[in-house]
N, C-alpha and C positions, 0 to 999 in steps of 0.2 A: 749892544744885542739887540734886534729888531725885537718887539711886543710877541709874545707866543698868543696864536689865536685856533679857538678851535678845528681850523683846516689844518696847522700842523699835528693834530693827533695822532700817534700811530696805535692803530686797535690791532692787539694780537688774539687769537683763542688758542688757551695752552691747553693742555691734554698731556698725561702721561699714562702707560703701562695699560697699552689697549689690548694686547695679549690675543689678538687677532689668531682665531686658529684654536681655542683654547679648548677641549672636552669636544672637538668636532664631530667624534664618532657618536655620541650622545645622541639617541634619537630624541630627547626633550632638550637637552642646552645646546645641543651641538651649532646654534645659528644666535646663542648669545652675543659671543663675541664681536661677530663683526657689525652685527645691526645697533650695539652702542658705539660702536665707531663710525659709523654712518649717519648715528645723528648727530653727533659731535663734526663731522664735516659739514652736513646740510645746515647747524645752526653755524656756522661759520659763513656759508653762504646767505643766510638768512638775517644775520646780523653784518652782513655786508664789513666784514672785518679785511685790513690790509695784508694780513699773514696769520701760517697756522704755525705752533712752535710745538713740535712731540719730543717729549723727554726720554726716549727711549722704551725698546720691547713694545715695539708697532704689533711684533710677531710672538706668539709665542716660544716659536720653535726656530733655528738658526737655518732651515729646512723646508721651510711652510711647503704646505701642500698646494695643490692646483686651485683647489677652492678659494683656500685663505687670501690667493696671492689674483686670484680672480674678484673678489667683492672688494678688498683695498684697492686695488686699481680700478673698480669700476664707480667706486664712491670718489675718489680722487677725479677722476673725469668727469662726474655729473657736477661735483659741485667748485672744482677748481680752475677749470678749464672753462674760457669766455672769452668775450668780446671787451668786455671791461678792462679798460688799461690799468697797472698797477704802479701806483703813485710811489712807489719806495724806488731810491736812485742807491745804487751799491757805489761805494769810494773805494771798497778796499782790493788788494790785488787778489782778485777771484781766484787766481792759481793757486795758490795758496789756501786758500780756504774750501775748496773743492779739489777733488783727486778724479782722475777717471778721462777715460777719451773725451768726457764733454764736462771741461772744470770752466767752466761759470754757471750764473745762475742760470736758473730756467727762463724767468720771465722775459732776460734780455735773448733769448735764443728768436732768430728770425722767422725761425721754422713752428714755432708752436704760441699758440696765443695764453697765455697763461695770468689769470685774472685776480688769482688768491696765492701764492707759492709757499709750499710746506718748508719748513725748515726742521730738520731731523736730526737727532744723535741716534747712536745704537744703544741699546742695551745689556744685560747678560743672556738674555733668550735670545735674541735675533744677533751677536757677535758674528764678526767674519770667523770664514774657517773654512778646510780644506783645499784643494790647490787652487791659486790665484790669491788667495786670501779675500773671497769675495762674502761680503755680506748679504743679506736681502732686499735691504736697503741699496747696494748699486744697480741693483737690476730697477727697483723703480726711477734711479737718478738716471740711468743711462736711458729711459724711455721718457724722459724730460717731465715727471710726476711730482718728486722730491728733490729736494735741495739738502742732500747727504753732508754735513760738516762734522768738526768736533771728531774727528779719527786721531787714534792712539796709535801710532806707525812704532814708536818703541816704548816701551810699557816703563822702563827705567832711568828715560831721559825724554820728558814729555814739555813741549814748548806749544801753548796756547794763543794764538791769533784772532784775535776777534773779525766778525763780519760787520764792517761798517756802514749802515744804512739811515738814508734821511730823509724823510717826509717835509718838507718848507725848510721850519727853522730847528725840527727836533732833530737832533743825532743820537740815533741809536749802535751801541756797540754791545752785538752777540758774541758772546763766549760759549763755547762746548764745549765739554767733555766726556767722551764717548766713555761706557765702562769698561776698567780694569781692574782684575782681583784686587780686592781690599785689602789685603797683606800686602801685596806689593807696592799698591800706589798709597799706605801708608808709611813703607819705606820708601820711597820715592820723593814723597815730601818732606820727611825729615832729615834725609839728604839733602834738602834742597837742590834737586834734580827737577822740580816742576818750575816754569818761566812762564809769566803771564807777561804779554805785550800790551801795551797802550798807545791810543793813537798819536800820531808825532805832533798835533798840533789842537791848539784850543780844548784840552782836556779836561776842562772843568766846565764845559757844553754839552759833555757826551752821559747819555745813561748807560750804565755797565748793567746788561743784564745777561746772568748766565745760567746755563743748565745745566744738570750732573745727574747720573744714576749711580748711584753708589748706596749702599748701608749708612742710614742717617742715626742709627743707635749702636751702639757699643755690646753688640751681641758678644763679641770678645774682645780681647787686649788691643789688640790690633786692626781687629773684621769690621773696619769703619771708616769712614772720613767725618773729622771731626771737623766743626763749621770755620773755627779758629786756624785752620790751615789755609783758607781761601785767602786772598786779599782784602785788604778793606777799604779798596776805593768801588767794591761794586755796589747797586742799590737795591738789585733784587735776585734772589737766587732763587730757580725752579728745582724742585728737588725731585727726579725719578727714583723708582724702585721701590720704595713704601708703598704700600697699596692702602693705608690708612688716610681715607681723606680729611686733608686737614688746610683747605682752601683758604682759608684766611691767613691772610701775611702776618708771621712773628718777626719780630724787631728783637734783632740781636746787640745788647748795649756795646758789648765786648767789641765788635766788629762793625759796628754803625752800620749794616745792611741788615733788607728784611729776608724771611725764608718763607715759601709758601710749597706748600706738598699738595699736588690735586690729585693724589694717589690714582688706582687703577678704575675702568671703567668695567670691571669685571669681575668677580667672585671668582679666583683662584683656588681658594679654601677657604672652608669653613669656621673663621676665626673671630676675635671681637671685632676686629680691627675692620675685617671686608663686609661687617654690618653696619656701618656707617653710611649715610647715604652717599652716593657718588655725584659726583660733579665736574663739571668743566668750568673754565671764566674764561672770561673778556679782558685782559690788562689794556687799560688805556693809556699812555704813555705822551706827554705833553711837555716839552721840556726836560726838566728834572724832575717833573713831578709824575706820580703813576696812583692810580685807582685800581681797584679789583671790583669786577661784577661776578656775585657765581651763577651758576646757571647748573639746577638741577638736570641731570637726567632722567627719561620717562621711561625709556624701551628696555631700564636694569629690570631686571628679575627681582623681585622681591624676597629680601633676606633676613630672618627674626632667627634670632638665638639666646638661649639664657640658661642658664647654669643652677643648680639647686644642689643643695646639700640634703641627703634623707636623714642625718640624726639630727640635723635643728627641726622638724617636723615633729612635733607634737604625735599627731595622728600614725604616721610612719614610723616613727623612732618605737612604737608598742610594737610594731608587724617583727623586727629583729628577734624578741622572744618568743615567737608566734611559730610552730611548724605548719607546712605547707599554706604558704602567704604566697606564694608568687601571682597566683591570679589576683589578688588583692590589690598587690605593687605593681602590677603590670595595667591594671585599672585606672588606677591612680594616674601613673605617668601617660597612658592613654589620655585621658582628660588636658592635661597639661600641653600634652603636642595637639590637639585639636583648637584648643584656646591658640598656641603659637600660629596656627593657620588662618584662624578668622583674624588675628590681628596682621599678618602679612597683607590680606585681600585689603584690610581697611585701609591699610599705608597705600598700597596700590591706585586704591581710588580718592585720594587726597592728594595724590601726582596727578592724576590722568584730569584732564579739560575736558573731553568728551564727553557730549550730552546723556551718554548712556555708559558709563564708566564699567557696569558689570560685565557689561561684552569685553570679549576676550581676555579675561583675566587669568594670568599664566600661574601654572604651578610653582609655588612658593618655593625657596631653599629652608631648610626647619632645620636648625641645629640645637639640641639638649644633652646638656652635659650634666651628668649627676654623679657626685660623689659620694659613694655607698660603703664608707666606712662606718660599721655599725659600734654602738657602745661596748662596753666590755660582758662579755659573755655572750653575745649575740651574732645573728648575721643576715644581711640581706638575701634573699634568692631574688636575684635577677635573671630574667629572661634573654636567652641569646641576644645581643644586639640589629645581628642582621635580621632574625625573625620577627622583633618588634618591628625595624625600621619597614617590612614588607608589607604591616597590615597597612600600609600609607601608599599604597602603589599607585593609586588615582587619587591623590590629593596632594603628594610632593614632590619635586622635581629629585630632590636626591633619596632614591628608594633604599637605598643599602646602608646609606650611615646618616639617620635621621637622629640615634641615640648616640651618645657616649661616657662608658660608666669608668670611672678612676676612681683611687685610692690615693691619698696624701699621703704620702710617706718620705722618713729619709731615705736616700739614696744609698742602696746596698747592693751585696753581688750574690747571686747564685748560682748554683751550678744545675748543668744539664744534666741528660742522660749519659752524653759523649765524655764530661767531665771537664768541658769550659763553661769558663766564667760568662754569667750573664748577668745585666741589669736587674735591678729588682722589677717585678712586675708591673708596679705602679708606676717606676720610671718610663717603661717601656709603652705602657696607655697613656702617656701624655705626649711620648713621641710619635705620634697619628704622623701619616703621609700628608695629610693637609697642613700641620702646623709648625712642620720641622722640615728643618735644611737638612741635606743629603749629607753636609760635611757634619753636622751634630748628631745625627743619628748613628754615624760609623764611628764617630770621635767617644760616644757615650757606650758603644758595645766594645769598643777596643782598650777601653779606661778598665776595663771587667778580665781584659785580658794583658798576656805578659809576652808579644812579639820577640821574637831573640834576631830576625834577620830585618825586616821589613821595617821600613821607619813609619810609624805611626799616621804624622801627620798629611804624608805625602800618599800615603794608602787611601786617606779620605779624600782627599782632591782628586785620587785616580776613578774613584766612585763616582764622584759627582760629574765628571766627563763623561763618565760612560753613560749616566742615568739622564741628566740633565741637557748635556750636548750630542746624547748617541753615536758617542767614538768607540765604533767598536774594538776598538785598536788601544784604548786607554788602559786597562788591566794587565793585560799581554805585554805592550811595552813597558809599564810601572815595575813586575817582575823581573823580566829582562835585565832590566836599566840595574834593578837592585840586588840580583843575586850578583850582574857583571862588577857592579864597585866592589862587592863584599870580596870578591874572587881575587880580585884587582890588587885590593889591600892585603889580603893574608898573603899574596904570592909573593909581596914586597918582602915579606920577614922570612928568614932565612931558617929558622928553626923555633916551632911554637911547640911547648908543650901543653898537653892534655888540659891541664889544670887550668891554662890562660885562655886557651882557644876560646872560651865561651866568652870570656873578657871581652876579648879584643872585637868579638864579632859585635858586643853590647855597645864599647866604645865608640866605634865606625857607625854604628846604626845612630847612636845621639849626635854625633856628628852629622850626618845626611840630614835629622830633623832639625837641629840648630839653624842647618845651610838653608831649609825650605822653608823654615818659619820666618828669617831674616830677608828672604827673598832673593837667594846669592843662589840657591839651584832652582831652575828653569824647567820646567814642565817639558817631557820629552814630548816633540811631535812627530808624527811619521812624516817623513821629507821623501821616500822614494819607494815607489811601487816596482811591482815588474808589470812587463807589460802586458797590455791586455791582449788575450788569445783570438786571432782571427774568429773564429766561430763564436765568440761570447755574444749574448742578445742581451743589451741591458734591459731590456722592456719586461722580459721572461725571468733573467737568471737574477735582474739586480746589478749595484753598481759594482764595478771590478773592484773597484780603491777599498770595497768594506768586506771581501771574503777575507777568510782565513789566511787562505796559501797567498794573497798579495803584497803583503808586506814583506821587504825585504831586511833581514835582521842580522846579517853577516856581512863583510864585506866581500868573503867569496862568495855572495849569491850576486853583488853589485857587481860583481868584475865580471860576472858568467853573464850577467843582462847584458852589460856596457857592448861585450862582444857579439852578444847574438844580434844588439842593435845593428853592429859597424856592419853584419853581413859576413859570409864566407871568408875566411884567411888562407892563404895558402902557407904551408907550414912546410921546411925543408923536408928531404928525404928523410924517413928513418931508419932503421936497421933490419935487416931480414926478419921475416916473420911477423913485423907489426903490421895490422891490417886494420882500415880502417872502421870508425863505430858505424852500424847499419842504421840505417834512416828507414822509417816506416813507409810500405809501398802506396803508392798510389792508386787509385779506382782503377782498374783494368781498363784499356784503352783499344781501342779499332787493332787491329794487326797491319802494319803496313810493310811492305814490300821492302827490304833493304834493295838500298840502291849498289850495284856493283863497282866494284872497282878494280884496279891494275892487281894482279898476282892474288885474285880470291879475297883480298881485304872488303868490310862491310863499315857502313857510317852508320852509327847506331844513334839514334836520337834519346838524350838523355833528359828526363822528365822530373823537374823538382817537386816534390811532396811540401803541400802547403804545410801538414801537420805534421808536428814534431815530439810524436805520443813516442812513448815506451823507449826511452833514451836511457840505454843501460850507465850504471853510473860507472866512473872511470875515476881514476885515482890521478893526483896531481900533475904526473909525468904525461900521461896519457889524456892532457887533458884538449890538448891542441887536435888532439884526434878526431874531434867531433867537427872541425870545421875545414878539414883537410880534402884538397879537391884532388882527386886522383890522375896520376899522369898521363897523359896516353903512352900507351909503349908504342915504340917501333920494333922493325923488322928485324934489327940488329941488336937492339938490347933486351928483347923481350921473347923469354925461352916458353915452348909448349911447356902447361901444367901438367905435373905429373898425375898420371891416371892409376888407381889401384885394378889390378887384374884382376878377374875374375873367372872360376871355370869356365862360365859359357860365354856371357856376354860384358863387353866395355861399359862403366856407363861415361856419357861425357864431362868434361871437368865443368864444374858451375860458374857461372857469371861472378865476376869480380873476385875469383879468391885471390890469394895473397903467394906471393914468388916466395919461395925459398921455405915451406912448411914443413917441419918437422914431426918427428914423433911428440916432443912435449907438447903441443898445440892442443893435445889433444884434452890434455889435464889442465889446460885453463877456459875460460869460459870465452867462447867464440866470438870473433870480432867480423861480420860482414858487411861488404861494401856493394851497394845495389846498383852500383854505377854501370856502366856500359861500355868500357874502350875496345880497344878493334882487337883482335889476337892476329895473328901471323897462321896459318895451316902447317899442321906439323905434317912432317914426312912419316912413314912407314917405313921402321929401317928393316923391315924383311924384303922388300923389291921394290925400294927406292922412290915409290911414289907418293904423291899429295892426298891425304886422305880428307874428305871434305865433313867438316864440322859441322854439328847440329846446332844450330843456336836455341837458345827457349824462346818462344813467342808470347809476347806481353799476354796474352789472354790464357796462357798457361800458367801465369804467373798469380797466387793465390792472394787475395787481399784479407785474409782470415787475421788474427792478433797474432798467431803462432806463426812467427816468421821463420821457424827454425826446421821446417817439415822436409823431410828428403825427397832429392830429385826425383821427379819419375824415370823410372828406365828407359833403356835404348827402343828395348820393343815396343814402350807406349808412344814414341816418335814418329816410329817408323808404322805403326798401325794408324796413327792420325795421317800420315803423309799420304799411306795408300787411299784411306777414306779420300782424301781431297783429290 
């Protein structure tokens, strides 16, 4: 093997969890996420790296806002496009690494000048969703800014093929596995359904680098990815998803590879792990050797956190037995917060290299956790947390949650006024929004409950999809599927005793929970929606797919929608007395003089209404009536519609009346057909002459919502004709 020189070194800037778009509506912290990402991209250009590797969660939401997308694209274009040639040579089959319309690496595209290619996997925040199963990274890839790899189209059968890159004599095998639900991924690894591919030749010469985006710590029994699940031939694993910055690689002696956890570049929660200084790293790979250069991010807003126990402070401990001590206690806590603010500013000044570090010091993030359990026989009178936090409006960035009070007690349950079991207040105090995942919060709540029908673990997953993924139909579909499954289970039993009924429901619920925990019960996704109405305005009314009435829940709805898409269907003629379903009349049009034909016939122009509102509900037998086209009657087969005699004048037969209408029709809902078939002119039985029928003109048809107004009398027509 030829000697490895400095010219063979592959330099990679590594960053994870940028979360661009986090809290972007906050007037103070709204720009923090994209500024730190832009700094990382500027470092890539400044350090003249060969490529950038992102470990997931580039965006905070899987539907990023226009502002977030703009800032990311702007930063990538400013720092990653240019005339400098990319020295990396790709050796693998690009069609297997990159899917989509442009299934090749962007720096080999003849239409784009890419100097620093960016390779990225998706995380749990910016994962694919919706129609087409597209992610935000797909937009960046199709625009030529990012190489999106490591997709997992099948979460229960994963095949990971590396992107093979070479620079000089250094060969790099880049593996990527985008985020998969932790419990399901655990089961997939356990069942041996994750397959890794290696280069076919010279396996010992390749440096194997892998990036994943999963839980690194065992939050639950199967809710993480153990390091020993990964193959032993790897050299370095870049671990995304965990926000605590552990930038220095740690060696795993069991698997014989190193693990590096860069952490997030913006604080998304006020936790101790987020208070660690934020870094990115430049990884230099030369042959099979590597070294890591951590780089401190300077644009990150300073964050200082402290935790105190009031009962351990001798001076404060005396206040527990003293009455009206809130003012004194608040003064003590305020002094601590002021000290933390000064510490945060000093930390900012140390990082900056400007001549005047005091200029432009941002408002820091401050979190003071206070354990206020008092000794026996006393209590601490604490001020309202939000009122206390508002004292620092002009000093801190998080003006509503500077302080957090909690008590350390064993988990217990308590009763609410409605009778529902709730976790102990101390437990809820620790389960704050910025310190807990939604699934765990729901699990703590449901552990105090006694659910009868709905499975507990999938309930928490549905809430997580509703909150984290903005899936507005997640809870609706979960309840529908759970009830449907229970009903189907009970209907399969012939006779159920009342005392056995609850036991059967509990048993089936336990089976559903076991299947979901084992990964056998897949999450239901909305697969079909009703066609978008013609007059729907997405900009004003929102996305049609997210509306409550857009989702199809039953096969009957799906069949009806398929029939609507297929257009009108000509049904065979029905029995006498059946009328077509009415259609809403279109807007009145200008009156057109009818063209006269032979024997007094008229040609009538029928206009289809674009809107189909106020459609009457029909039985299954009458379903085809919605799409029946009335046949044009002939003189031989069409008889004049019977007209009810009146003492003075006769009313003309209404248009579209059905033949053979009997007296029983008055007892049922009328079905009107607003089509305009031609009529033969009836003959007067008195003198045998042909009477000229009056046809209702378009301008006399009302467009009101009430389509069942009585037709105007004959005198109205005669007076109108006399006026003309």
